[in-house]
C-alpha positions in Angstrom: -11.3 -76.6 -10.3 -12.1 -73.0 -9.9 -9.6 -70.1 -10.7 -9.8 -67.0 -8.6 -10.6 -64.0 -10.6 -8.4 -61.8 -8.6 -5.4 -62.1 -6.2 -4.1 -59.9 -2.9 -1.5 -57.3 -3.8 1.9 -57.7 -2.5 2.1 -55.7 1.2 5.8 -55.2 0.6 6.3 -52.1 -1.0 9.1 -52.8 -3.3 6.6 -56.0 -4.7 4.3 -53.7 -5.6 4.0 -52.6 -9.6 5.6 -49.6 -10.5 3.3 -46.9 -10.8 1.4 -48.2 -8.0 4.4 -47.6 -6.2 4.5 -44.0 -7.8 1.4 -43.0 -6.6 1.6 -43.8 -3.2 4.8 -41.4 -3.0 2.9 -38.7 -4.5 0.1 -39.7 -1.7 0.2 -36.8 1.3 -2.0 -39.3 3.4 -0.9 -43.1 4.4 -3.2 -45.0 2.7 -3.5 -48.1 4.4 -6.1 -47.7 7.6 -3.0 -47.9 10.2 -0.8 -45.8 8.6 -3.6 -43.2 8.6 -4.6 -43.5 12.0 -0.9 -43.2 12.9 -0.6 -40.3 11.3 -4.0 -38.6 12.0 -2.3 -39.0 15.2 1.0 -37.6 14.8 -1.1 -34.4 13.4 -2.9 -33.8 16.7 -0.4 -34.1 18.9 1.4 -31.7 17.1 -1.8 -29.6 16.7 -2.2 -29.8 20.7 -1.2 -27.0 22.3 1.9 -26.6 24.7 2.5 -24.4 27.5 4.4 -22.1 25.1 1.3 -21.2 23.1 0.3 -19.4 26.0 3.3 -18.0 27.2 4.2 -16.3 24.0 0.3 -15.1 23.8 0.7 -13.3 26.9 3.9 -12.0 25.3 1.9 -11.0 22.0 -0.5 -9.8 24.3 1.5 -6.6 25.8 3.0 -6.1 23.2 0.3 -5.6 20.9 -1.7 -3.5 23.6 1.5 -0.8 23.6 1.3 -1.0 20.0 -2.7 0.4 20.3 -1.7 2.8 22.9 1.2 4.3 20.8 -0.8 4.0 17.4 2.6 2.2 16.2 2.2 -0.2 13.0 6.1 -1.8 14.0 5.0 -3.3 16.8 2.1 -4.7 15.2 4.8 -6.8 13.2 6.8 -7.0 16.3 4.0 -8.8 18.2 3.2 -11.3 15.3 7.0 -12.6 15.1 6.5 -12.6 19.0 3.1 -15.0 18.5 3.5 -18.5 19.1 2.7 -21.2 16.7 -1.2 -21.2 16.1 -1.3 -25.3 16.5 -4.8 -25.1 18.0 -5.9 -22.7 15.6 -5.4 -25.8 13.0 -6.6 -28.0 15.4 -9.8 -26.9 14.9 -10.0 -27.5 11.7 -8.2 -31.0 11.4 -11.3 -31.8 14.5 -13.6 -30.4 11.8 -12.6 -32.8 9.0 -11.7 -36.2 11.0 -14.7 -35.4 13.3 -13.7 -35.3 16.8 -15.3 -33.8 18.9 -13.3 -34.2 22.1 -10.4 -33.1 19.9 -12.6 -29.7 18.8 -13.3 -29.5 22.3 -10.1 -29.6 23.3 -8.5 -27.2 20.5 -11.8 -24.7 20.8 -11.0 -24.1 24.6 -7.3 -23.5 24.4 -7.7 -21.5 22.1 -10.3 -19.5 24.1 -7.6 -19.1 26.2 -4.8 -17.7 23.7 -7.4 -15.1 22.6 -8.6 -14.1 26.1 -4.4 -13.3 26.7 -4.3 -11.4 23.9 -7.7 -9.7 24.5 -6.7 -9.1 28.5 -3.2 -7.3 27.0 -5.2 -4.9 25.3 -7.5 -4.0 28.3 -4.5 -3.2 30.5 -3.0 -0.8 27.5 -6.3 0.9 27.1 -6.3 2.2 30.8 -3.2 4.2 29.6 -5.4 6.5 27.8 -7.2 7.2 30.2 -4.2 8.7 31.5 -3.0 10.3 27.9 -6.2 11.3 26.2 -5.1 13.1 23.9 -3.5 10.0 21.9 -5.1 8.7 18.3 -6.1 5.6 18.2 -6.7 5.7 14.5 -4.8 2.0 14.4 -7.0 0.7 16.7 -10.2 1.4 14.7 -8.8 0.1 11.4 -8.2 -3.4 12.8 -12.0 -3.1 14.6 -13.5 -3.3 11.2 -13.4 -6.0 8.2 -10.9 -5.1 6.3 -10.0 -6.9 2.8 -5.6 -7.1 3.4 -6.2 -9.1 6.6 -8.3 -11.3 5.3 -6.2 -12.2 2.7 -3.3 -12.6 4.6 -5.0 -14.1 7.0 -6.0 -16.7 4.6 -2.9 -17.4 2.5 -1.6 -17.8 6.4 -4.1 -20.7 7.0 -3.2 -22.2 3.9 0.3 -22.7 4.1 0.1 -23.5 7.8 -2.0 -26.3 6.7 0.3 -27.6 3.7 3.3 -27.1 5.3 2.2 -29.2 8.8 0.9 -32.0 6.2 4.6 -31.9 4.0 6.9 -31.4 6.8 7.7 -32.4 10.5 8.9 -28.5 11.1 6.5 -26.5 12.7 5.7 -24.1 9.8 6.6 -21.1 12.3 6.9 -18.3 9.3 3.0 -18.9 7.4 1.2 -19.0 11.4 2.9 -15.6 12.0 0.4 -14.7 8.8 -2.4 -15.9 10.8 -1.5 -14.9 14.7 -1.6 -11.3 12.4 -5.3 -11.9 11.2 -6.7 -13.3 14.5 -4.4 -11.4 17.2 -5.1 -7.9 16.2 -8.6 -7.5 16.3 -8.7 -9.1 19.5 -6.3 -6.7 21.2 -8.4 -3.6 19.9 -11.5 -4.8 21.1 -9.9 -5.1 25.0 -8.3 -1.6 24.3 -11.2 -0.4 22.8 -13.0 -1.6 26.1 -11.1 0.1 29.0 -10.6 3.1 26.8 -14.5 3.8 26.9 -13.3 4.4 22.6 -16.9 4.0 20.4 -16.5 1.5 18.0 -14.0 -0.4 18.9 -15.6 -3.0 21.8 -17.8 -5.2 21.0 -16.4 -4.6 17.1 -13.2 -6.4 17.5 -14.4 -8.7 19.1 -16.9 -9.5 15.7 -14.1 -9.5 13.4 -12.0 -12.0 15.4 -15.0 -14.2 15.6 -16.0 -14.0 11.7 -12.3 -14.7 11.2 -12.0 -17.4 13.6 -14.6 -19.1 12.0 -13.2 -18.3 8.1 -10.2 -20.0 9.5 -12.1 -22.5 10.5 -13.9 -23.5 7.0 -10.9 -22.7 4.9 -8.5 -25.3 7.0 -11.5 -28.0 7.0 -11.6 -27.3 3.1 -7.3 -27.4 2.9 -7.4 -30.8 4.5 -10.2 -32.2 2.5 -8.3 -31.2 -0.4 -5.4 -33.2 1.0 -7.2 -36.7 1.1 -8.1 -36.3 4.8 -11.3 -37.5 5.1 -13.4 -39.0 8.9 -12.9 -42.4 9.4 -16.6 -43.1 10.7 -20.0 -42.1 10.1 -20.3 -40.0 13.2 -17.2 -38.5 11.6 -18.9 -37.0 8.5 -22.1 -36.1 10.8 -20.1 -34.0 13.6 -17.5 -32.5 10.8 -20.8 -31.6 8.5 -22.4 -29.8 12.1 -19.1 -27.9 12.8 -18.7 -26.2 9.3 -22.7 -25.1 9.4 -22.0 -24.0 13.0 -19.2 -22.0 11.1 -20.7 -20.7 8.2 -24.2 -19.4 10.3 -21.2 -17.7 12.1 -20.2 -15.8 9.4 -23.0 -14.9 7.9 -24.7 -13.9 10.8 -22.1 -11.6 12.0 -20.0 -10.7 9.0 -22.2 -7.6 8.1 -25.3 -9.7 6.4 -26.7 -9.6 9.3 -26.6 -7.3 12.4 -23.6 -6.1 11.2 -25.0 -4.0 8.8 -28.3 -2.8 10.3 -26.0 -1.7 13.1 -22.8 -0.4 11.9 -20.7 -2.7 13.3 -17.6 -3.2 12.2 -17.9 -0.9 9.9 -16.7 2.8 9.1 -19.0 5.2 10.2 -21.2 6.7 7.4 -20.2 9.4 5.2 -22.1 12.7 5.6 -24.6 13.4 2.9 -25.8 16.8 1.6 -29.1 17.2 2.5 -31.0 19.1 -0.8 -32.7 22.5 -0.4 -36.6 22.5 -1.4 -37.3 24.6 -3.5 -40.5 26.7 -3.8 -43.2 27.3 -6.9 -44.7 30.3 -7.3 -48.8 30.0 -7.8 -50.0 30.5 -11.0 -51.5 34.3 -11.1 -55.1 34.6 -11.7 -56.5 35.6 -15.3 -57.9 39.2 -14.6 -61.6 39.3 -16.2 -62.2 41.3 -19.4 -63.4 44.9 -19.2 -66.5 45.6 -19.4 -68.3 48.2 -21.8 -68.8 50.5 -19.4 -65.8 51.9 -17.1 -66.2 51.9 -13.9 -65.0 54.9 -12.0 -62.3 53.6 -9.1 -61.3 55.7 -5.8 -57.9 56.0 -5.7 -56.6 55.5 -2.2 -54.0 57.5 -0.9 -50.8 55.6 -0.3 -49.3 55.3 3.4 -46.3 54.7 4.8 -45.1 51.3 5.0 -42.6 50.1 7.7 -39.6 48.6 6.6 -38.6 45.2 8.4 -35.3 45.3 9.4 -32.7 41.8 9.3 -31.0 41.2 12.0 -27.3 39.8 10.5 -26.4 36.6 11.9 -22.9 35.5 13.2 -20.8 34.1 10.9 -20.0 30.6 11.7 -16.2 29.6 12.9 -14.4 26.9 11.6 -11.1 25.5 12.4 -8.9 22.5 11.6 -7.3 20.1 14.0 -3.5 20.6 14.8 -1.8 18.2 17.4 1.6 18.9 16.1 2.7 15.9 18.8 0.5 13.3 17.9 -1.9 12.5 14.8 -5.1 13.8 16.5 -6.9 14.5 19.2 -10.1 13.5 20.6 -13.6 15.0 21.2 -14.9 14.6 25.1 -19.2 15.0 25.9 -17.7 17.9 28.4 -14.7 20.3 29.7 -13.1 18.5 31.0 -9.9 15.8 30.8 -12.1 13.0 33.1 -14.7 13.5 30.7 -15.9 10.7 28.1 -14.1 10.7 24.3 -17.8 10.5 22.1 -14.9 10.4 19.3 -11.8 11.1 17.2 -10.3 13.3 14.7 -7.1 13.2 13.0 -5.0 16.0 11.7 -6.5 18.1 9.2 -10.3 17.3 9.8 -12.6 20.7 9.4 -14.6 21.2 12.3 -17.0 23.7 13.3 -16.2 26.2 16.5 -19.3 27.0 18.4 -19.7 30.3 20.3 -19.3 29.2 24.4 -16.0 28.5 25.4 -14.7 27.2 29.9 -11.8 27.2 31.3 -11.3 24.1 33.2 -7.9 22.3 34.4 -5.8 25.5 33.5 -7.0 24.3 29.8 -9.1 26.0 27.2 -11.9 24.5 25.8 -14.1 25.0 22.9 -17.4 23.5 21.7 -17.2 22.0 18.6 -19.0 20.1 16.1 -17.7 17.3 13.5 -19.2 16.9 10.1 -21.4 14.6 10.8 -23.5 16.3 13.3 -21.6 15.2 16.3 -20.8 18.0 19.3 -18.3 17.8 22.1 -15.6 19.8 23.8 -11.7 20.1 22.8 -8.8 21.5 23.5 -8.6 25.1 22.1 -4.9 24.9 21.4 -5.7 22.3 19.4 -7.9 24.2 16.8 -6.2 26.2 13.9 -8.6 28.7 13.0 -10.1 28.2 9.1 -13.0 30.8 8.2 -14.6 30.7 5.5 -14.5 26.8 5.4 -16.1 25.1 2.1 -19.7 23.7 2.3 -19.9 20.2 3.8 
């Protein structure tokens, strides 16, 4: 009679050894195939967007667009609080880990629609800048660039959202606010810049949003892996790896390592640098020949009057400081009319050079100015305060 070398463990949890029961209680993911499949299916349903996701995305997009138009950071907080639970973004990470192509495409389309609604809200608000062209846009410029505070808030929100979603059956609405804040603001800024015709907002904000979305998918997938989630088949491993590599390529290609640094996409404009003044070196003086023994008489020329060169004085440059008492700054246009395109915006206190020519148009006096980085355009003269002389740039 042979003796079996091992015996099956009992299925009843109460009959398991104490150490095994304690380990099962510490596991976040069920260990049996049936329980694990059911748990994943439940998570997939919880990360599938409902109608509320699109409704609140539309509402948040409208609030964020008004915030960019009024340059009011308080409305950004309100827009993030009104944002829906970011279920499809978390679903993208879950689909990457479990290797479900159908679920990934479903959540990807839902995410694109939600971001499209946010983009549309910003675009509608950007039309208001054509009516009030002197409104400042420094907040929109800030969120159209890569910045560490936004990346930190987004990363923390993604981590806490996934951990809370796995540990509890309640929707983690508060961590999801941080996730929406990081993704919705650059998307809305891109739409705002497209219709407002403000440079460095479109497509910079859309590039920032795409990179942050790819980073969220990678970070969320890594978080799910650390919580013992894994694909159920070899195809799942292959698909998850392919999606992760595609997200990594998107981050590297658009975050600043490639074209973003070369074309200054989603990066602040470079600071002007001083050009060194070339110095002239006088040629060496030729050495006179030694005197000869017999002096040679020389004829002395009678000096003639030399005409004196008249130096024409150049006009002293006029400098002025931007001062818009009701706003944080002003805009510079490519012509002396409110219908002309906006070239750039400057904040109060910015020093500009006032060029000689001025024009009257539409009841306003327009001055021709040049900024510190060499941009020339027209600005309403009432927004300038003379500041001559000015320090060197």
